[in-house]
C-alpha positions as CSV (number, residue, x, y, z in Angstrom):
1,K,-69.0,29.6,7.9
2,K,-65.4,29.9,9.2
3,N,-63.7,27.5,7.1
4,L,-63.3,28.0,3.1
5,M,-65.1,25.6,0.8
6,S,-62.8,23.1,-0.8
7,P,-62.7,23.3,-4.6
8,A,-64.6,20.0,-5.2
9,S,-67.4,21.3,-3.1
10,A,-67.6,24.5,-5.1
11,N,-67.8,22.6,-8.1
12,S,-70.6,20.7,-6.8
13,Y,-72.5,23.7,-6.5
14,L,-71.1,25.6,-9.7
15,V,-71.5,22.7,-12.2
16,P,-75.6,22.4,-11.8
17,I,-76.0,26.0,-12.2
18,K,-73.8,26.1,-15.3
19,R,-75.5,23.1,-16.7
20,F,-79.1,24.9,-15.8
21,F,-78.0,28.0,-17.9
22,V,-76.9,25.9,-20.8
23,Y,-80.5,24.2,-20.9
24,L,-81.9,27.6,-20.7
25,D,-79.9,29.2,-23.3
26,K,-80.4,25.8,-25.8
27,N,-84.3,26.3,-25.6
28,D,-84.2,30.2,-26.0
29,I,-85.5,30.7,-22.6
30,Y,-82.6,33.0,-21.1
31,P,-79.0,33.7,-22.5
32,N,-76.3,31.7,-20.6
33,V,-75.0,34.2,-18.3
34,A,-72.8,31.4,-16.3
35,S,-70.8,30.8,-19.4
36,S,-67.8,32.8,-18.0
37,I,-67.7,31.0,-14.7
38,E,-64.7,28.8,-14.3
39,L,-64.8,25.9,-12.2
40,E,-62.3,25.4,-9.5
41,K,-59.1,23.6,-10.2
42,V,-59.2,20.3,-8.5
43,E,-55.9,18.4,-7.9
44,K,-56.0,15.1,-9.1
45,K,-55.4,12.7,-6.3
46,H,-57.3,10.7,-4.0
47,R,-58.8,12.4,-1.0
48,K,-59.0,9.1,1.0
49,D,-56.0,6.7,1.9
50,P,-56.2,3.0,1.4
51,L,-55.4,0.6,3.9
52,D,-52.3,-1.9,3.4
53,I,-52.9,-5.7,3.7
54,D,-52.4,-6.2,7.6
55,E,-54.8,-3.2,8.1
56,A,-57.5,-4.6,5.9
57,R,-57.3,-8.0,7.6
58,N,-57.3,-6.0,11.0
59,L,-60.5,-4.1,10.0
60,L,-62.5,-7.2,8.9
61,Q,-61.3,-9.0,12.5
62,S,-62.4,-5.9,14.3
63,I,-65.9,-6.3,13.0
64,G,-66.5,-9.5,14.7
65,G,-64.7,-8.1,17.9
66,Y,-67.0,-5.2,18.0
67,Y,-70.2,-7.2,18.4
68,D,-68.5,-9.9,20.7
69,D,-67.6,-6.9,22.9
70,I,-71.3,-5.6,22.9
71,A,-72.7,-9.0,23.9
72,F,-70.0,-9.3,26.6
73,A,-70.9,-6.0,28.0
74,K,-74.8,-6.7,27.7
75,S,-74.4,-10.1,29.5
76,K,-73.5,-8.3,32.8
77,V,-76.8,-6.6,32.9
78,I,-79.3,-8.9,30.8
79,D,-80.4,-12.1,32.2
80,T,-78.9,-14.5,29.4
81,A,-81.6,-17.3,29.7
82,S,-84.3,-14.4,29.0
83,R,-86.1,-14.1,25.6
84,D,-84.8,-10.4,25.1
85,W,-81.3,-11.8,25.3
86,M,-81.9,-14.7,22.7
87,Q,-83.4,-11.9,20.4
88,L,-80.6,-9.6,20.9
89,E,-78.1,-12.3,20.4
90,K,-79.7,-13.3,16.9
91,M,-79.7,-9.8,15.8
92,W,-75.9,-9.2,16.8
93,G,-75.1,-12.5,14.8
94,E,-77.0,-11.4,12.1
95,C,-75.3,-7.7,12.1
96,K,-71.8,-9.4,12.5
97,C,-72.3,-11.8,9.3
98,R,-73.6,-8.7,7.3
99,D,-71.1,-6.2,8.0
100,F,-68.1,-8.5,7.7
101,A,-69.6,-9.6,4.3
102,I,-70.0,-6.2,3.3
103,G,-66.1,-5.4,4.4
104,Q,-65.2,-8.5,2.4
105,L,-67.3,-7.1,-0.5
106,A,-65.8,-3.8,-0.6
107,I,-62.0,-4.9,-0.2
108,H,-62.0,-7.5,-2.7
109,T,-64.2,-5.7,-5.4
110,G,-63.6,-2.1,-4.7
111,L,-67.6,-1.2,-5.0
112,R,-68.7,1.9,-3.7
113,L,-71.2,1.8,-0.5
114,I,-74.0,3.2,-2.7
115,E,-73.5,0.4,-5.0
116,I,-73.6,-2.2,-2.2
117,T,-76.7,-0.9,-0.6
118,R,-78.6,-1.0,-4.0
119,A,-78.0,-4.4,-4.6
120,N,-80.7,-7.0,-4.6
121,I,-80.4,-10.9,-4.0
122,E,-81.3,-11.5,-7.4
123,D,-78.2,-9.6,-8.6
124,I,-76.1,-12.3,-7.7
125,R,-75.5,-14.5,-11.0
126,I,-73.3,-17.0,-12.5
127,Q,-70.7,-15.7,-15.3
128,K,-68.4,-17.5,-17.5
129,V,-64.9,-16.5,-16.8
130,R,-61.1,-17.3,-18.0
131,I,-58.5,-17.8,-15.6
132,E,-55.1,-18.7,-17.0
133,E,-56.5,-20.3,-20.2
134,K,-59.0,-22.3,-18.2
135,R,-62.7,-21.6,-18.1
136,F,-64.7,-21.4,-15.1
137,K,-68.4,-20.4,-13.8
138,K,-68.0,-17.7,-11.0
139,H,-70.4,-15.8,-8.9
140,C,-70.6,-12.2,-9.9
141,L,-72.7,-9.3,-8.5
142,Y,-74.5,-7.1,-11.0
143,I,-74.4,-3.4,-9.9
144,Q,-76.0,0.0,-10.5
145,G,-73.0,1.9,-11.1
146,K,-72.2,5.5,-10.4
147,G,-74.5,7.9,-12.8
148,R,-76.3,4.6,-14.1
149,T,-80.0,3.9,-14.1
150,T,-79.7,0.1,-14.9
151,K,-77.7,-2.7,-13.6
152,D,-75.5,-3.4,-16.5
153,E,-72.1,-3.9,-14.8
154,F,-70.8,-6.5,-12.5
155,V,-67.9,-7.5,-10.3
156,Y,-66.6,-11.0,-10.0
157,L,-66.9,-12.5,-6.1
158,Q,-64.1,-14.7,-4.8
159,E,-65.5,-18.0,-3.3
160,H,-64.9,-16.6,0.4
161,V,-66.6,-13.4,-0.6
162,Y,-69.6,-15.1,-2.0
163,N,-69.5,-17.6,1.1
164,S,-69.7,-14.8,3.7
165,I,-72.7,-13.4,1.8
166,M,-74.2,-16.6,1.9
167,D,-73.8,-17.1,5.6
168,Y,-75.5,-13.7,6.2
169,L,-78.3,-14.6,4.1
170,R,-78.7,-18.1,6.1
171,I,-78.9,-16.3,9.3
172,R,-81.3,-13.4,7.9
173,Y,-83.6,-15.9,6.7
174,E,-83.6,-18.6,9.1
175,G,-86.9,-20.4,9.0
176,K,-88.2,-18.0,6.4
177,K,-88.3,-18.1,2.6
178,Q,-85.8,-16.1,0.8
179,I,-87.2,-13.8,-1.8
180,L,-84.8,-12.7,-4.7
181,S,-86.1,-9.3,-5.1
182,D,-85.2,-8.2,-1.3
183,P,-82.3,-6.1,-0.8
184,L,-79.1,-8.0,-0.3
185,F,-78.2,-6.1,2.8
186,T,-80.9,-5.0,5.3
187,G,-81.3,-3.2,8.7
188,A,-81.6,-5.8,11.8
189,G,-83.0,-3.4,14.5
190,K,-86.7,-2.9,15.3
191,G,-87.2,0.0,13.3
192,S,-85.2,-1.2,10.2
193,K,-85.5,-4.8,10.1
194,G,-86.1,-6.0,6.5
195,K,-85.5,-2.5,4.9
196,R,-82.8,-1.7,2.5
197,L,-79.5,-1.0,4.4
198,N,-78.8,2.8,4.9
199,A,-75.5,3.8,3.5
200,Q,-74.9,6.9,6.0
201,T,-75.6,4.4,8.9
202,T,-73.0,1.9,7.4
203,S,-70.5,4.7,6.7
204,K,-70.7,5.8,10.4
205,F,-70.3,2.1,11.5
206,F,-67.1,1.5,9.5
207,K,-65.6,4.8,10.8
208,K,-66.2,3.5,14.2
209,I,-64.6,0.2,13.3
210,L,-61.5,2.1,11.7
211,R,-61.3,3.9,15.1
212,N,-61.9,0.7,17.3
213,S,-59.0,-1.1,15.4
214,G,-56.4,1.5,15.8
215,I,-56.0,2.0,12.2
216,I,-57.1,5.7,12.5
217,N,-54.3,6.2,14.9
218,A,-51.7,4.3,13.0
219,K,-52.6,6.9,10.2
220,D,-51.8,10.0,12.4
221,D,-55.2,10.5,13.3
222,N,-56.0,11.9,10.2
223,D,-59.6,11.3,10.5
224,K,-61.0,12.6,7.1
225,R,-58.4,10.7,5.2
226,L,-60.1,7.1,6.2
227,S,-63.7,6.4,5.8
228,F,-65.6,3.6,4.0
229,H,-64.4,4.8,0.7
230,S,-61.0,3.8,1.5
231,L,-61.9,0.2,1.2
232,R,-62.3,1.2,-2.7
233,H,-59.0,2.4,-2.7
234,T,-57.6,-0.3,-0.7
235,A,-58.8,-2.9,-3.4
236,A,-57.2,-0.9,-6.2
237,T,-53.8,-0.5,-4.3
238,L,-53.7,-4.1,-3.3
239,A,-54.5,-5.3,-7.0
240,L,-51.6,-3.2,-8.2
241,E,-49.2,-4.3,-5.5
242,M,-50.0,-7.8,-6.7
243,D,-49.1,-7.1,-10.2
244,V,-52.5,-6.9,-11.6
245,P,-52.4,-5.1,-14.7
246,L,-53.7,-1.6,-14.9
247,E,-56.5,-2.1,-17.3
248,K,-57.7,-5.0,-15.3
249,V,-57.9,-2.7,-12.5
250,R,-59.5,0.0,-14.5
251,Q,-62.3,-2.7,-15.4
252,M,-62.9,-3.6,-11.9
253,L,-63.1,-0.2,-10.6
254,R,-65.2,0.8,-13.8
255,H,-63.5,4.0,-14.5
256,A,-64.5,5.6,-17.8
257,N,-60.7,6.8,-18.3
258,I,-57.7,4.9,-17.5
259,S,-56.1,8.4,-16.4
260,T,-58.1,7.9,-13.3
261,T,-56.8,4.6,-12.3
262,E,-53.2,5.9,-13.1
263,I,-53.6,8.0,-10.2
264,Y,-53.0,4.9,-7.9
265,T,-49.9,4.1,-9.6
266,N,-48.4,7.6,-9.0
267,G,-48.7,7.3,-5.3
268,M,-47.1,3.5,-5.5
269,E,-44.0,4.5,-7.2
270,R,-43.2,7.3,-4.7
271,K,-43.3,4.6,-1.9
272,I,-40.5,2.6,-3.6
273,D,-36.9,3.5,-3.1
274,P,-37.7,7.4,-2.7
275,A,-35.0,9.8,-4.0
276,E,-35.2,11.4,-0.5
277,F,-33.2,8.2,1.1
278,G,-30.5,8.1,-1.6
279,I,-29.2,11.4,-0.6
280,N,-25.8,10.9,1.7
281,L,-23.6,13.7,2.9
282,G,-21.7,11.0,5.0
283,E,-23.5,11.8,8.4
C-alpha cells in the first residue's frame, strides 16, 4: 500500500502476535521469539473530534430533516394514496425515531456504537440514584461494555432520552406484542426488519448526517476526525464544560484509568485564554 500504517494499526497486529508467543512459551510449546518486538508509540490523544453543543443539536435536528427530505422527494414519483406509499412512510417514520433515539443516547451517555447495537429491550431497568441529597428511581440501560462478556455496567437515561427510545418502540411494535428479549434497535427495511441493527450501517448513516448538516464542513472538511465515535467524545466534553467532576465523567465513560478521561481536560484547557493571544507587540 502507498500509505504508511498508523502506530495504532500496527499495534493491533503486533499485540496478538506477542500474546500468541507468550502463550506458546508458557505452555512449553515454542520459545517466545517475539519478546524483543516493541510496540509502536501511540500519542495519548483522541483521534476523533467532539461536537460543541450547537453542533450536537444540529445533528439531532438533521436526522429528522433527512427522512423528511426523502419522503418529499419520493412523493413526487410515488402515488401517495397507494399501499406502497403507506408502507414506505411507516418505515421512514420508524427509522427517523430510531436514529434520533440512538443519537440522543450516544450524546447523553457516551455509549460506543457496539454497546448500543448489543442492547436488548430488557436491558432498560430502574435504578435508584441520589441527586442533590434527594433519592429518585431513574431508568438506566445495562450494557455489555468494551472487552466484557456480561452486561454488568449501566448508564443512566435522562427522561427525554428514555422517552425518545419509548417513542421508537411504540412505532416499531404498533399492533404487535413487544418481546423483552428482542434487540433494542433493529433494521426496518425488507431484508433487515426485526434483525439487530448493523453497527457498520449505522456508522455510515451518521457520517452522512454529519455531512448533510454541514458539521464536517465547519470542521475544515477533516472527514476522518468526525464519526459516530465523536458523539462519545461529545458527551464527555459537554459534561466537563458543565462542571461535572472528572471522576463522574470517568464513571459514565467506564474508563478503567482516570488518566484516559484526563485527556479530555488537556484539550479543553488549551482552548481557554491561550498564551498565543496574550503576546502583544503593539501591532
